[in-house]
N, C-alpha and C positions, 0 to 999 in steps of 0.2 A: 270188801271192795268188789270181789267177784260177784256176790249176790246183787250188789247195786248195779254193776255193769249189766247183769242179766235183766234186771228191772228196766234199765234204760233201753236196752235193745228191744224188749217187749213193747215199751212205749213207742219207740220209733217205728216198729213194724206196724203198729196200729195206725200210724200216721203216714205210712208208705214212704218213710225216710230211712229205713233200715239199711239201704244200700248206699246211703250218702257218704261222701267224703267228710270226715270230721277234723276240724282244726281248732285247737284251743285259742281263745282270745283273752285279752287282758280282763282280769276280774277286779272287783273292788275290795274293800277292806273286810268284807263279810265272809261267811262260810259258803257263799254261792260261787259256782264256777259256770263258765259260759263256753260254748263251742259254736263255730260257724259251720253249718251243714251246706254242702254243695251237691246238687243232684240234677243232671241234665240242664245245666246252666241256670238253675234256680237256687236261691239261697234262703236259709232260715237260721234262726238263732235258737240254740238249745240252752235253757236255763236249768241247771242242776242244783237244787236247793234241799239238801238232806236235812231231815228233822234232827238227826244225830249231831249236826253242826249248829243246832239252834235255829234253823231256818224254817220258814213257813211261806208257801206261795200264795196263800189266801189273801193277805193284804195287797199284794201286787195285783192280783186279779181284780179285787174290789176297786182299787184306786184307778186301774186302767179303765174300768167301766165308767167311773166318774169323769175321767178326762175325755173319754170318747163321747160322752153326753155333751160335753162342751165343744165338740168338733175339733179336738186337738190331735196332734200327730204323736200320740202314744202308739207303741207297736200293736198291731193286730195279734190277738192270741189265736193261733191256728188250732192248737190242741192242748189239753192239760190233763195231768194226773195229780190231782190235789193230794191224794193219800201219800204218794211216794215222792212228791216234790219235784215234778218235771213240768216244764212249760215249753211249748214250741211257738216261737214268736216271729213276727215279721222282722226281717233284717233291714234296719234303717241305714246301714252303711258305716263308713269309717270317718266321715267328715266331722269329727269332734271340733267344737269351737276352739279348744286349746290347740289342736294341731293346725287348724286353719289360720289362727292368729300368729302362730309361729312361722308358717310358710308365707302367708300373705297379710302382713300387719295392716295394710290399708283397708282390709275388710272388717276390721274390728268394730268400728262404729256402726256399720250396717247390721251386723249380726247381733250385736248387743242391743241395738235399738229394737230389733224384732223380738228379742227376748223380753224386753220391757213391755212391748205391745201385748205379748202373750200374757204377762202378769196382769196387765190392765184388764184384759179380757176375762181372765179367771176371776178377778176381784170385783167385777160387776155383779157377780153372783154370790149369794150367801153360801157359807160352807154347807156341804151335805150333812143332813141331820145325824147320820150314823158315824161321822168322824169324831174321834175323841178330841176333847178340848186340850189345846196346848196351854195349860193353866200354870199358875205360879208354882204349884207343887212339882210339876215336871221340869220347869225351868231351873228350880233350885236343885232338884235331884241330879240333873245333868251337870250342873256346876260342881257337884261333889266329886266328879272325876278329877278335878284339879287337886283337891285335898286328899284323894285316895291314891293317886298315881304320880302326878308331877311333883307336887310340893315335898312330900316326905322323902322322895328319892333325891330331889335337887338339894335339899339341906342335909340329907343323910341321917335324919332322926324322925321318929314317930311324932305326930302332931299331938299337942295337948288338947284335951277336951274343951278347955276354955277357948283356945284359938279356933277350933272347929265351930263351936257355938257362936262365937263372934262373927265368923264368916256367914253362917246361916242367917243370923239376925240382920246383917247388912244386906244380904241378898234379898231377904223378904221385904225390907223397907224399900230397897232400890227398885225391885221388879214390880212392886205394887203400883208404881207410877205408869206402867204400860197400860194403855187403854184396852179394855177387854170387850168392848161393844163391837158388834158387827164383824165377827170373825169370818175369815175366808179359808179356802183350801190352801194349805201351806205344804209344799212338797218337801222342804227341809234340806235337800241336797241339790239345789238348783244352781249348778255351776258349770264351768266350761268343759269339764270332762264327762258331764252327764247330758250335754246338749249337742245335738247333731244337726248340721246344716243341710237342708233339703232344698236346694235352689230350684228344682223342677216343680215344686209346689208353690202355692201363692200365699201371700199375707203371713199370718202367724203360723200357718201350717208348714212354713219353711223351717220351723224349729221342732226337731224331733226330740222326744223326751225319754229319759232313762232313769232308773233308780229312784223311784218316787214312792216305794211301798210303805215308807214310814210317815206318810202324810198325816197331818193333824189339822184341826181347826184353830187358826191363830191369827195374829196380827199381820196385815199385808206387808209390813216392812221386812218381815223375816226372810222371805225368798229374795228380796232385793239385796239384803246383806249377803246372803249365800252367793249371789251372782257377782257382786262387786268387791266383796272382801274375800277373795278366793284364796284358799290355803295353798293351792298348787301352782298358781301363776300370778305374776305381778299385774296389777291393774293401776293405771296412772290416776293421779288425783283428778285430772281433767275428765277422764272417762267416768269416774265415779260421780263427780259433780254434775256432768252433763246428763247422765242417766237418771240420777235422783231428781234433777230438775224436770226432765222429761216426764217422769212418773208423776210427780206432784202436779205439774201443770195440766196433766190430762186426767186428774182425779179431783174429787171434791173434798179432799182431806185438808185439814189445817196444816200449814207449812211447819210451824214451830212444833206442834204436837207430833207430827210425823217424824221430824228430825230427832226429836227426843226419843221416840220409840225405836227409831232406826239405830241410834247409838246404844240404847239400853239392850236391845236384842243383839246388836253387834258384840257388845261386851259379853253377854251371856254365851253367845255362840262361840266366840273365840276362846273364852275360858274353858268351855266344854271340849273344844277341839284339841287344845293343849293337853288336856287330860286324856282324851281318846288316843292321841298319837303316842303319848307316854305308855299307855296300856298296850297298844298294839306292839310296841317295841319290847317292853318288859315281859308281858304275859304271852304274847303271840309270836315273839321272836321276829317281828317285822320291823327291823331297825331302820329301814329306809324312810320311815315316817318322821324320824327325829329331825332330819334335815329341813323339814317343812316348818318346824316350830318357831324359828325366829321370824318368819314372815307373819305367822299368826299372831305372835307377840306384838309386832308393830301395828297390826290392825287393832289389837286390844288396846294399846296405849292411845291410839287415835280416838277410839270410842270413849275411853275413860276421861278424856279431856272435856267431854260435854258436862255441863254443870249438874245434870241429873245423876251423874255417876260419881259425884265428889266423894262420898263416903267409901264407895267401893274402890275408887282410885287410891285413896289414902291407905286402905287396908292392903291392897296389892303392893303399893310402893314400900310399905313397911315390912311385909312378910314374904313376898314371892320374888325369888331371885331371877334376874335376867337370864335367858337361856344362852349363856356364852359357851365356849367350847368345853370348859371344865364341867359345867352343869350338864350339858348334853351328853358328855361321856358317862355320866352317872346313870343315864337312861339306856345305855347300851346293854342288851341282855347278856347274861352269862351263859354261854353255850357249852 
């Protein structure tokens, strides 16, 4: 840690921020940490992403350039040390959508509508050629987090090879229904704790963007699911319906096909998140994520009610226990 602190100080000195006041700010579920730097009434954000924690700043830098080309409010990168994993970023402030909606619920429609407009803007453009495809293999691999972490611990037994193979086959049949033509840039964690309201800017630039380094080229419904089926805050059925209708009415997509993809990708995303939150608790000792699982489960059940998910719904109903208190206690790490 001492060596890393020295590397950090060297990086800040080259950026003329070595005398800044440093304050830790909330980090995400990754190995990255963040600090707000204050110097002579100016602010910046320090991203500390060590390779030893499995982090790499190159994807963040690359996707930032893609978003900037679309004239979006991704943070300006003031300075970077790719080798050691440091970035000095524009400070977009603290007005997260999640906090704003808690303090001023009446603003929810306005800010979510702007977030939809931003997606419509992105989706007018084809995905950048150098983005990896969010293909069926990745979709299935991510769903394996459910059978790797949630399910065996929830039932208290290892899973049989037959059950795992059955799950894989159902996922393959189910996700093959997702249209793969005309992929767009998908940020993948486009939700209320990664969006910052910037009211002094105009149009879609009022939506500041964070945590998009895992972007892939995928179906446009994915980020809509991320936004509306939020794992961390409740979104009303009216808000969901209104925003989906707004998106569809302002695009040239087929309504039924889009809703099918929305629910298929919703099922995929929510299965993945249940697995991720279980892993964060059991492996990484971050047990606070367990409390979010019931909300994600409810999203999943809603998605599975779409007819395109019928086989997957039957498998989940038969094999995956509801995350009640007893099940969630099995996900608490032994410390």
